[in-house]
Residue frames as qw, qx, qy, qz and C-alpha x, y, z in Angstrom:
[[0.403, 0.208, -0.662, -0.597, 47.22, 140.33, 93.11],
 [0.792, -0.060, 0.305, -0.526, 44.09, 138.10, 93.43],
 [0.264, -0.201, 0.931, 0.153, 44.51, 134.26, 92.91],
 [0.466, 0.000, -0.617, -0.634, 42.52, 132.55, 90.26],
 [0.767, -0.202, 0.256, -0.552, 39.50, 130.48, 91.39],
 [0.987, 0.115, 0.029, -0.111, 41.08, 127.49, 89.81],
 [0.045, -0.781, 0.623, 0.022, 44.67, 127.01, 90.82],
 [0.599, -0.282, 0.749, -0.031, 44.50, 123.25, 90.70],
 [0.027, -0.144, 0.880, 0.451, 43.94, 120.39, 88.21],
 [0.682, 0.243, 0.226, -0.652, 40.69, 119.80, 86.26],
 [0.169, -0.057, 0.954, 0.243, 39.56, 116.58, 84.80],
 [0.552, 0.363, 0.082, -0.746, 36.74, 116.60, 82.22],
 [0.386, 0.113, 0.893, 0.202, 35.05, 113.58, 80.65],
 [0.373, 0.722, 0.582, 0.023, 32.79, 113.92, 77.62],
 [0.185, -0.723, 0.071, 0.661, 35.10, 116.66, 76.45],
 [0.413, 0.079, 0.659, 0.623, 35.01, 115.92, 72.69],
 [0.077, -0.452, -0.442, -0.771, 31.88, 118.20, 72.18],
 [0.418, -0.664, -0.486, -0.384, 29.03, 119.99, 73.80],
 [0.490, -0.851, 0.011, -0.191, 28.87, 120.63, 77.50],
 [0.858, -0.334, 0.108, 0.374, 32.21, 118.81, 78.22],
 [0.569, 0.404, 0.147, 0.701, 34.05, 120.78, 75.58],
 [0.067, -0.818, -0.122, -0.558, 32.61, 124.06, 76.98],
 [0.745, -0.663, -0.005, 0.068, 33.60, 123.03, 80.53],
 [0.791, -0.083, 0.097, 0.598, 37.27, 122.46, 79.43],
 [0.338, 0.538, 0.164, 0.755, 37.39, 125.79, 77.60],
 [0.317, -0.846, -0.138, -0.406, 35.80, 127.62, 80.44],
 [0.789, -0.531, -0.012, 0.310, 38.36, 126.21, 82.98],
 [0.631, 0.153, 0.135, 0.748, 41.16, 127.52, 80.76],
 [0.055, 0.723, 0.230, 0.649, 39.42, 130.90, 80.33],
 [0.524, -0.802, -0.089, -0.271, 38.98, 131.30, 84.07],
 [0.078, -0.792, 0.570, -0.204, 42.71, 130.69, 84.83],
 [0.894, -0.242, 0.378, -0.007, 43.05, 126.82, 85.35],
 [0.207, 0.759, -0.568, -0.241, 46.46, 125.90, 83.98],
 [0.077, -0.218, 0.971, 0.055, 46.30, 122.10, 84.21],
 [0.728, 0.214, 0.122, -0.640, 43.45, 120.28, 82.29],
 [0.193, -0.102, 0.949, 0.226, 42.96, 116.69, 81.40],
 [0.655, 0.259, -0.092, -0.704, 40.27, 116.08, 78.71],
 [0.260, -0.061, 0.962, 0.057, 38.80, 112.61, 78.04],
 [0.721, 0.336, 0.057, -0.603, 36.34, 111.06, 75.59],
 [0.765, 0.087, 0.630, 0.099, 35.83, 107.97, 73.56],
 [0.585, 0.769, 0.242, 0.090, 35.70, 110.11, 70.33],
 [0.656, -0.248, 0.158, 0.695, 39.30, 110.73, 69.30],
 [0.331, 0.474, 0.352, 0.736, 38.61, 113.22, 66.53],
 [0.226, -0.840, -0.291, -0.399, 36.44, 115.42, 68.61],
 [0.676, -0.657, -0.055, 0.328, 38.79, 115.28, 71.62],
 [0.623, -0.008, 0.221, 0.751, 41.60, 116.28, 69.35],
 [0.071, 0.689, 0.301, 0.656, 39.55, 119.36, 68.10],
 [0.482, -0.857, -0.166, -0.077, 39.00, 120.36, 71.76],
 [0.752, -0.383, 0.072, 0.532, 42.73, 120.11, 72.35],
 [0.438, 0.344, 0.308, 0.771, 43.47, 122.25, 69.33],
 [0.160, -0.831, -0.290, -0.447, 40.99, 124.90, 70.51],
 [0.635, -0.745, -0.068, 0.192, 42.60, 124.96, 74.01],
 [0.678, -0.194, 0.178, 0.686, 46.07, 125.26, 72.62],
 [0.281, 0.518, 0.325, 0.740, 45.12, 128.04, 70.11],
 [0.252, -0.819, -0.275, -0.436, 43.04, 130.03, 72.58],
 [0.589, -0.772, 0.189, -0.142, 45.04, 129.36, 75.84],
 [0.705, 0.499, -0.465, 0.198, 48.61, 128.45, 74.84],
 [0.030, -0.562, 0.650, -0.511, 49.80, 128.63, 78.48],
 [0.810, -0.225, 0.303, -0.448, 47.51, 125.83, 79.68],
 [0.014, -0.307, 0.946, 0.099, 48.93, 122.36, 79.96],
 [0.782, 0.120, 0.017, -0.612, 46.57, 119.94, 78.35],
 [0.183, -0.218, 0.956, 0.078, 46.51, 116.15, 78.49],
 [0.722, 0.135, -0.266, -0.624, 44.24, 114.21, 76.13],
 [0.285, -0.167, 0.930, -0.163, 43.09, 110.71, 77.11],
 [0.583, -0.017, -0.568, -0.581, 40.99, 108.41, 74.92],
 [0.043, -0.037, 0.913, -0.404, 38.66, 106.64, 77.30],
 [0.522, -0.363, -0.603, -0.482, 35.39, 104.83, 77.43],
 [0.316, -0.416, 0.469, -0.712, 33.89, 105.67, 80.87],
 [0.900, -0.129, -0.006, -0.417, 31.99, 102.42, 80.91],
 [0.830, 0.257, -0.438, 0.232, 35.28, 100.56, 80.94],
 [0.659, -0.742, 0.001, 0.123, 36.76, 100.23, 84.51],
 [0.758, -0.105, 0.165, 0.622, 40.35, 99.77, 83.06],
 [0.304, 0.581, 0.213, 0.724, 40.08, 102.93, 80.97],
 [0.342, -0.891, -0.133, -0.270, 38.68, 104.95, 83.85],
 [0.756, -0.581, 0.069, 0.293, 41.55, 103.89, 86.11],
 [0.674, 0.119, 0.212, 0.697, 44.09, 104.66, 83.58],
 [0.083, 0.796, 0.229, 0.554, 42.53, 108.07, 83.03],
 [0.502, -0.856, 0.003, -0.126, 42.76, 108.94, 86.77],
 [0.819, -0.343, 0.145, 0.436, 46.22, 107.42, 87.04],
 [0.562, 0.419, 0.240, 0.672, 47.49, 109.51, 84.15],
 [0.143, -0.893, -0.140, -0.403, 45.99, 112.64, 85.68],
 [0.672, -0.730, 0.094, 0.083, 47.70, 112.01, 89.05],
 [0.808, -0.055, 0.222, 0.543, 51.01, 110.96, 87.36],
 [0.408, 0.578, 0.205, 0.676, 51.12, 114.20, 85.32],
 [0.087, -0.701, -0.008, -0.708, 49.81, 116.76, 87.72],
 [0.175, 0.171, -0.734, 0.634, 50.02, 115.14, 91.21],
 [0.201, 0.302, 0.695, -0.620, 46.26, 115.56, 92.02],
 [0.049, -0.497, -0.659, -0.562, 42.69, 115.99, 90.80],
 [0.001, -0.183, -0.445, 0.877, 40.94, 119.04, 92.25],
 [0.548, 0.337, 0.126, -0.755, 37.91, 119.48, 89.87],
 [0.160, 0.032, 0.933, 0.320, 36.44, 116.41, 88.28],
 [0.555, 0.326, 0.084, -0.761, 33.47, 117.02, 85.89],
 [0.337, 0.056, 0.929, 0.144, 31.85, 113.82, 84.66],
 [0.434, 0.475, 0.008, -0.765, 30.01, 115.01, 81.52],
 [0.132, 0.144, -0.877, -0.440, 30.12, 111.84, 79.31],
 [0.499, 0.275, 0.706, -0.421, 26.68, 110.49, 78.37],
 [0.041, -0.053, -0.771, -0.634, 24.43, 109.46, 75.63],
 [0.610, 0.027, 0.053, -0.790, 20.69, 109.61, 74.77],
 [0.243, -0.100, 0.965, -0.011, 20.80, 106.08, 73.44],
 [0.126, -0.261, -0.863, -0.413, 17.88, 104.04, 72.16],
 [0.391, -0.031, 0.239, -0.888, 14.34, 105.45, 72.51],
 [0.537, -0.156, -0.723, -0.406, 11.07, 103.59, 73.03],
 [0.728, -0.468, 0.078, -0.495, 8.64, 102.35, 75.60],
 [0.445, -0.489, 0.731, -0.168, 9.93, 99.64, 77.90],
 [0.834, 0.175, 0.513, -0.106, 8.29, 96.94, 75.85],
 [0.693, 0.719, 0.041, 0.045, 10.03, 98.31, 72.81],
 [0.045, -0.854, 0.515, -0.059, 13.50, 98.99, 74.26],
 [0.851, 0.241, -0.459, 0.077, 16.02, 96.29, 73.53],
 [0.807, -0.537, -0.052, 0.240, 18.20, 94.79, 76.33],
 [0.670, 0.098, 0.085, 0.731, 21.34, 95.96, 74.49],
 [0.073, 0.679, 0.147, 0.715, 19.91, 99.49, 74.31],
 [0.559, -0.796, -0.082, -0.220, 19.10, 99.60, 77.98],
 [0.837, -0.333, 0.009, 0.434, 22.54, 98.24, 78.86],
 [0.536, 0.388, 0.079, 0.745, 24.31, 100.76, 76.72],
 [0.181, -0.792, -0.076, -0.578, 22.49, 103.77, 78.26],
 [0.748, -0.663, -0.011, -0.042, 22.96, 102.41, 81.91],
 [0.847, -0.066, 0.027, 0.527, 26.61, 101.37, 81.29],
 [0.429, 0.403, 0.054, 0.807, 27.64, 104.89, 80.06],
 [0.206, -0.710, -0.119, -0.662, 25.33, 107.27, 81.87],
 [0.676, -0.659, 0.095, -0.315, 25.18, 105.67, 85.32],
 [0.934, -0.221, 0.045, 0.277, 27.77, 102.96, 85.59],
 [0.620, 0.444, -0.033, 0.646, 30.35, 105.16, 83.77],
 [0.132, -0.781, 0.125, -0.597, 29.66, 108.07, 86.04],
 [0.788, -0.593, 0.118, -0.117, 29.99, 105.87, 89.13],
 [0.888, 0.101, -0.011, 0.448, 33.24, 104.37, 87.83],
 [0.345, 0.635, -0.076, 0.687, 34.62, 107.87, 87.35],
 [0.434, -0.778, 0.108, -0.441, 33.54, 109.00, 90.81],
 [0.932, -0.354, -0.020, 0.075, 34.89, 105.95, 92.43],
 [0.781, 0.192, -0.044, 0.593, 38.36, 106.47, 90.89],
 [0.097, 0.730, -0.023, 0.676, 38.26, 110.18, 91.38],
 [0.631, -0.720, 0.017, -0.289, 37.36, 109.87, 95.05],
 [0.914, -0.222, -0.028, 0.339, 40.22, 107.44, 95.73],
 [0.562, 0.381, -0.067, 0.731, 42.65, 109.93, 94.25],
 [0.171, -0.751, -0.029, -0.638, 41.15, 112.86, 96.19],
 [0.796, -0.595, -0.085, -0.066, 41.30, 110.96, 99.54],
 [0.842, -0.060, -0.047, 0.534, 45.12, 110.96, 99.10],
 [0.360, 0.467, 0.039, 0.807, 45.57, 114.63, 98.73],
 [0.203, -0.412, -0.464, 0.758, 45.42, 117.73, 101.04],
 [0.226, 0.856, 0.421, -0.199, 42.87, 120.55, 100.70],
 [0.491, 0.446, 0.267, 0.699, 43.60, 123.12, 98.02],
 [0.153, -0.318, -0.213, 0.911, 44.29, 126.78, 98.81],
 [0.217, 0.753, 0.621, 0.014, 41.44, 129.19, 97.98],
 [0.328, 0.622, 0.212, 0.679, 41.07, 132.55, 96.24],
 [0.201, -0.766, 0.055, -0.608, 40.27, 134.41, 99.45],
 [0.089, 0.404, -0.745, 0.523, 41.94, 132.29, 102.24],
 [0.787, -0.222, 0.166, -0.551, 38.73, 130.43, 103.34],
 [0.552, -0.268, 0.789, -0.029, 39.17, 126.72, 104.17],
 [0.470, 0.399, -0.537, -0.575, 39.40, 124.71, 100.96],
 [0.933, 0.001, 0.199, -0.299, 38.36, 121.27, 99.93],
 [0.556, -0.325, 0.719, 0.262, 40.37, 118.11, 99.10],
 [0.093, 0.067, 0.784, 0.610, 38.54, 117.85, 95.83],
 [0.490, 0.373, 0.214, -0.758, 35.30, 118.61, 93.97],
 [0.195, 0.145, 0.903, 0.353, 33.22, 116.33, 91.75],
 [0.459, 0.372, 0.155, -0.792, 30.41, 117.63, 89.56],
 [0.378, 0.204, 0.875, 0.225, 28.24, 115.06, 87.60],
 [0.319, 0.132, -0.330, -0.878, 26.07, 115.99, 84.58],
 [0.321, 0.323, 0.866, -0.208, 22.64, 114.56, 85.13],
 [0.029, -0.274, -0.600, -0.751, 19.56, 116.02, 83.44],
 [0.448, -0.087, 0.128, -0.881, 16.10, 117.63, 83.97],
 [0.781, -0.005, -0.452, -0.431, 14.83, 114.24, 83.04],
 [0.460, 0.029, -0.795, 0.395, 16.31, 112.84, 86.19],
 [0.141, 0.072, 0.502, -0.850, 13.90, 115.05, 88.16],
 [0.680, 0.309, 0.203, -0.633, 10.89, 114.75, 85.98],
 [0.512, -0.019, 0.824, 0.242, 10.32, 112.37, 83.03],
 [0.483, 0.426, -0.265, -0.717, 9.08, 112.11, 79.44],
 [0.923, 0.184, 0.226, -0.249, 7.75, 109.32, 77.21],
 [0.876, 0.447, -0.106, 0.146, 9.87, 106.78, 75.28],
 [0.316, 0.678, -0.519, 0.415, 12.94, 107.28, 77.50],
 [0.793, -0.577, -0.071, -0.182, 12.66, 105.00, 80.52],
 [0.854, -0.108, -0.140, 0.489, 16.32, 103.88, 80.59],
 [0.349, 0.507, -0.035, 0.788, 17.61, 107.48, 79.96],
 [0.375, -0.721, -0.024, -0.582, 15.46, 109.03, 82.61],
 [0.880, -0.466, -0.092, 0.023, 16.37, 106.36, 85.14],
 [0.768, 0.110, -0.153, 0.612, 20.10, 106.72, 84.51],
 [0.156, 0.546, -0.089, 0.818, 19.95, 110.38, 85.18],
 [0.647, -0.626, -0.075, -0.429, 17.80, 109.94, 88.25],
 [0.915, -0.209, -0.198, 0.282, 20.41, 107.45, 89.50],
 [0.532, 0.347, -0.182, 0.751, 23.10, 110.05, 89.09],
 [0.307, -0.676, 0.035, -0.670, 21.09, 112.60, 91.23],
 [0.850, -0.494, -0.079, -0.165, 20.57, 109.95, 93.88],
 [0.856, 0.060, -0.164, 0.487, 24.25, 108.82, 93.77],
 [0.249, 0.578, -0.161, 0.760, 25.37, 112.45, 94.18],
 [0.507, -0.662, 0.070, -0.547, 23.49, 112.84, 97.35],
 [0.947, -0.307, -0.069, 0.064, 24.65, 109.53, 98.82],
 [0.747, 0.238, -0.157, 0.601, 28.32, 110.27, 98.04],
 [0.019, 0.673, -0.142, 0.726, 28.05, 113.75, 99.42],
 [0.739, -0.597, 0.040, -0.308, 26.93, 112.32, 102.67],
 [0.964, -0.147, -0.031, 0.220, 29.67, 109.71, 102.75],
 [0.692, 0.263, -0.030, 0.672, 32.52, 112.05, 101.73],
 [0.161, -0.910, -0.066, -0.377, 31.66, 115.22, 103.62],
 [0.710, -0.684, 0.134, 0.100, 33.80, 114.02, 106.49],
 [0.762, -0.023, 0.288, 0.579, 36.67, 113.76, 104.09],
 [0.005, -0.756, 0.027, 0.654, 36.12, 117.37, 102.92],
 [0.153, 0.029, 0.733, 0.662, 35.26, 116.37, 99.39],
 [0.418, 0.405, 0.230, -0.780, 32.30, 118.10, 97.65],
 [0.157, 0.141, 0.884, 0.416, 30.04, 116.28, 95.28],
 [0.379, 0.505, 0.299, -0.716, 27.25, 118.00, 93.37],
 [0.424, 0.279, 0.771, 0.384, 25.44, 117.63, 90.06],
 [0.232, 0.358, -0.051, -0.903, 23.83, 119.80, 87.47],
 [0.449, 0.391, 0.802, -0.048, 20.61, 118.97, 85.61],
 [0.020, 0.220, -0.404, -0.888, 20.60, 120.58, 82.13],
 [0.629, 0.475, 0.393, -0.473, 17.44, 121.06, 80.16],
 [0.764, 0.523, 0.315, 0.208, 17.41, 120.97, 76.40],
 [0.294, -0.717, 0.331, 0.538, 20.86, 122.34, 75.48],
 [0.650, 0.735, -0.128, -0.144, 22.04, 123.23, 71.93],
 [0.398, -0.546, 0.719, 0.162, 24.72, 120.59, 71.44],
 [0.348, 0.301, -0.773, -0.437, 25.51, 117.96, 68.84],
 [0.059, 0.125, 0.969, -0.204, 23.56, 115.46, 70.95],
 [0.331, 0.558, 0.569, -0.504, 20.41, 117.43, 70.49],
 [0.373, 0.690, -0.153, -0.601, 21.00, 118.46, 66.82],
 [0.309, 0.409, -0.802, -0.307, 22.17, 115.20, 65.34],
 [0.320, 0.325, 0.633, 0.625, 20.17, 113.84, 63.58],
 [0.030, -0.148, -0.072, -0.986, 18.46, 117.14, 62.49],
 [0.502, -0.433, -0.525, -0.534, 14.97, 115.81, 63.02],
 [0.513, -0.311, -0.666, 0.442, 15.73, 115.53, 66.67],
 [0.020, -0.036, -0.179, 0.983, 15.41, 119.30, 67.14],
 [0.466, -0.230, -0.389, -0.761, 11.82, 119.01, 65.87],
 [0.640, -0.322, -0.697, -0.036, 11.11, 116.32, 68.33],
 [0.438, -0.223, -0.500, 0.713, 12.45, 118.40, 71.14],
 [0.027, -0.386, -0.177, -0.905, 10.35, 121.50, 70.31],
 [0.605, -0.600, -0.420, -0.311, 7.45, 120.51, 72.58],
 [0.731, -0.387, -0.332, 0.453, 10.01, 120.16, 75.50],
 [0.347, 0.121, -0.038, 0.929, 11.54, 123.48, 74.66],
 [0.257, -0.512, -0.317, -0.756, 8.11, 125.17, 74.68],
 [0.657, -0.538, -0.526, 0.047, 7.39, 123.77, 78.12],
 [0.562, -0.262, -0.256, 0.742, 10.12, 125.82, 79.69],
 [0.057, -0.867, -0.316, 0.381, 9.22, 129.41, 80.53],
 [0.196, -0.653, 0.352, 0.641, 12.29, 130.76, 78.78],
 [0.756, 0.523, 0.336, -0.204, 11.17, 128.92, 75.66],
 [0.485, 0.763, -0.422, -0.066, 14.43, 128.31, 74.05],
 [0.912, 0.037, -0.303, 0.275, 17.35, 125.88, 74.09],
 [0.442, -0.852, 0.194, 0.202, 20.09, 126.59, 76.55],
 [0.522, 0.738, -0.422, 0.069, 23.71, 126.88, 75.58],
 [0.865, -0.055, -0.389, 0.312, 26.60, 124.56, 76.65],
 [0.268, 0.373, -0.346, 0.818, 28.32, 127.73, 78.04],
 [0.494, -0.523, 0.068, -0.692, 25.34, 128.34, 80.32],
 [0.945, -0.255, -0.202, -0.022, 25.71, 124.80, 81.77],
 [0.707, 0.238, -0.328, 0.580, 29.48, 125.23, 81.99],
 [0.027, -0.576, 0.243, -0.780, 29.09, 128.42, 83.99],
 [0.756, -0.504, 0.070, -0.413, 27.03, 126.63, 86.71],
 [0.957, -0.053, -0.206, 0.195, 29.46, 123.71, 86.75],
 [0.502, 0.386, -0.312, 0.708, 32.49, 126.04, 87.17],
 [0.364, -0.626, 0.181, -0.665, 30.73, 127.84, 90.04],
 [0.924, -0.339, -0.035, -0.174, 30.19, 124.44, 91.81],
 [0.871, 0.133, -0.216, 0.420, 33.82, 123.61, 91.29],
 [0.286, 0.617, -0.206, 0.704, 35.11, 126.89, 92.56],
 [0.394, -0.134, -0.637, 0.649, 35.97, 128.04, 96.02],
 [0.271, -0.142, 0.024, -0.952, 32.96, 130.34, 95.91],
 [0.783, -0.194, -0.349, -0.478, 30.76, 127.25, 96.41],
 [0.267, 0.311, -0.848, 0.334, 32.55, 125.70, 99.50],
 [0.365, 0.007, 0.680, -0.636, 29.36, 125.27, 101.37],
 [0.754, 0.255, -0.167, -0.583, 27.35, 123.68, 98.49],
 [0.102, -0.280, 0.954, -0.032, 27.15, 119.95, 98.95],
 [0.242, 0.259, 0.935, -0.030, 24.90, 117.19, 97.48],
 [0.335, 0.552, 0.187, -0.740, 22.98, 119.70, 95.36],
 [0.465, 0.347, 0.698, 0.420, 21.34, 119.19, 92.06],
 [0.083, 0.520, -0.002, -0.850, 21.43, 122.56, 90.22],
 [0.548, 0.581, 0.600, 0.046, 18.84, 122.78, 87.48],
 [0.062, -0.444, 0.347, 0.824, 19.87, 124.62, 84.35],
 [0.284, 0.298, 0.884, 0.221, 16.69, 124.16, 82.34],
 [0.087, -0.216, -0.351, -0.907, 15.08, 127.48, 81.48],
 [0.465, -0.063, 0.348, -0.811, 12.35, 126.69, 84.07],
 [0.531, 0.030, -0.735, -0.420, 11.23, 123.31, 82.63],
 [0.421, -0.153, -0.866, 0.221, 10.92, 121.57, 85.90],
 [0.099, 0.118, 0.499, -0.853, 8.92, 124.29, 87.69],
 [0.557, 0.012, -0.249, -0.792, 5.80, 123.68, 85.50]]
């Protein structure tokens, strides 16, 4: 009998909706039996937990209300995960916001700080706590007997961390910072047998892109730039994330996987 690709423990932030929710559900579908989901939005997080329980009743799920920009919240999240399951094998940092739009001269300091605190600082706080936990554990066994890793981290960046657009200086910079941080940490923790990668989604059909409704119209020019000329789905991004977390990707390190329908090749 073949072993699941995901015999360990998964931790997913931003799991109340969108990409984070799809990642959590995908882990369960692919055989992961221990999943911790976290988000600042309690109602959405509860909905994700109900979906997991209904569709995958054998999966052990822990819900944690956490603001990733808060160091104490992040530490409690990681501590609860380790206390409950003993280790963290797949950490997916999907929490993020669009935040305030506008040119730099129009962007408020509070708006800039909110975007940076959640998208970049929050991602770094999560990575720092996750790495500390992973450094204390032994490599996980793999599906085919190859040498495994002590842990895997995948950050959710954006196509706008590679290219850019108008009226989003803080957002674009925060996602570029995640890409750069991914590379730096990958260099630093390779010797510890911990893999760190990121995904760079394009325009994805999630609550973040459809609320308020007029946002879809604003995004149509960006959708049209991509050769595939459509929004992506959260599941398509989750599929890439799960590959990076799996033992089929044991030689992928410091990569930025673009899931954007071809947007960045133009």
